[in-house]
N, C-alpha and C positions, 0 to 999 in steps of 0.2 A: 301494395305489393312491391313496386319498384320505386324506391325513393331516391331520386337523383338530385344531388346538390350541384348548384352551378353559381358562377359569379353573375352579378346583374348584367344583363345585356339588353339592348334596345329591342332586338328581335329574337324570338325563340324558333329554332329550326330543327327539323328531323331530317337527317341526311344519311343515305346509304352509300357506302363505298364498296364497289364490286370490281372484279377483275380476276385474271388467271392466277394460279399459284406462282409465287415468286415475283409478283408485280410490286409488292411493297405495302400491301394493305395493313399488315400488323405493325410495320415500322411507322406508318402514317398514324395509326391509332395511338401508338405509344406517345408520339410527339404531341398529338392533339390532347391526350390526357394530361401530359406535362403542362400544357398551356391552359388547363383548367376546364376542358370540355368533358362531359360525360360520354363514355364510349362503351360499346358492347361488341366483342368479337365473337360471332356466332360459331366460330370453329371450336370454341371451348365452352364447357358447361353443358347444360341440358337444352340448348336452343334448337337442336336438330333431333329428329326422330331416327329410329333405326334405319329407315329408308333414305336418310340423308336429306330430308326436307325440313324446313323450319317448322317447329311446333306451332300450330295455329293459335292455340290458347296462350302460350307464353309470349309469342311475338305480338299477338293482338293486345295483350295486357300491357306490354312494354310501350307500344306505340299509342295506346289509348291513354296511358297515365303519364307519359313523358312529353313535356312540351319542347324539350331540347335534348337530343341524343344523336350520337354518331354511331351507326351500326355498320359492321363490316361482315361481308360474307358473299358467297356465290353458291346458290342452291337453285334447284329447278323450279321451286314454287315462289321464289322471291317476287316475281311479278304480281302475285296475288296481293302484295302489300304496297305496291308502288304508289297507290293513291293516298297513302298515309305519310309519304315522304315528300318534303319540299324539293329535294334534289336527289337524283340517282347519279352518282359520279362513277364513271368507268375509268379506272387506271389502266393504261395500256403500255406495252413495251414489245419490242421484237422478240421472237422466240429465242434467239441466241442469248439475249439478256436474261430472260426468264430462266432458262436452263442453267446459265452460269450462277444466278442467284440461288436457285434451289440446291445446287451442288455445294455451295459454300456456306449456306446458312446453318446455324447451330441451334436455333430456337424451335425448329419444326423439322422432323425427319422426312416428311413427305417430299418426294422428288429426288431422293438419294439413290434410288434404283433405276436401272435402265427401263424397266416396265413402267414405272411412274413417270419418267421423263417422256416416254412415248405417249402416255396418257395426256400429259400436259400439252404436248405438241398437237395431238388430235383435238383436245378441247379448245386450244387456241383457234384452230381452223373451223371448228363447228359451233362452239359456244360463244366465243368472243363477238362474232358478227351479230348474234341475237342480242347480246348485252349492249352493243354499240347502237343498235336500232332503237332500243328503249331507254337508253341513258339520256339524262337532261344535259350532262356535261361530260366531256372526255378530257382527261389530263394525261399528258405524256410523262410516264413514270421513269423515263430515262433522265429527266431533269433532276436536280438536286432534291433531297428530301425536304430541305427548307423551302424550296420553290413550290413543291407539290402541296405541302402543308399550308403555306401562306395562301395559295390559291383556294384551298378548301376552306380556310378560315374566312376568306372574303365571302364565300357562299354562306357561311354560318352567321355572318353579320346581318344578313337580310334574306327574307324568305321569297324573293322574286324568282319564280320558276323559269322565267325567260332568260336568266343569266347564262 
């Protein structure tokens, strides 16, 4: 069902990148894909149900069939799949940075309205602490994109959950 091509690597890793809107998940995925990693952005396609949850069947199939994949998303039921990821990476940044990024981005309209910006602010206060408590790694997304991607690539080179 999901045939993912990848370059030969010593370790195969399944990694989730999560975080608030505007933190840079999509930018990180684009860079990882350019470096040859298989990626899935669950904000696009049929990965989520109408209720905004990951589709159990699709996500289960992806994680069951892929030995190496980088998944990005932030949904309420993502914790149901944590045991199938080698790393859960939280990208974080201060709210001022997030709001500046969503106001300026051109690839995703979410965050362009005052109501959406209020929702992002509320989510950072209520959702991000729960993500932080369950992440295996947190990366400061105010660092350069190259730094963030290099750090994630280090995780992709080995499946050690204690990193």
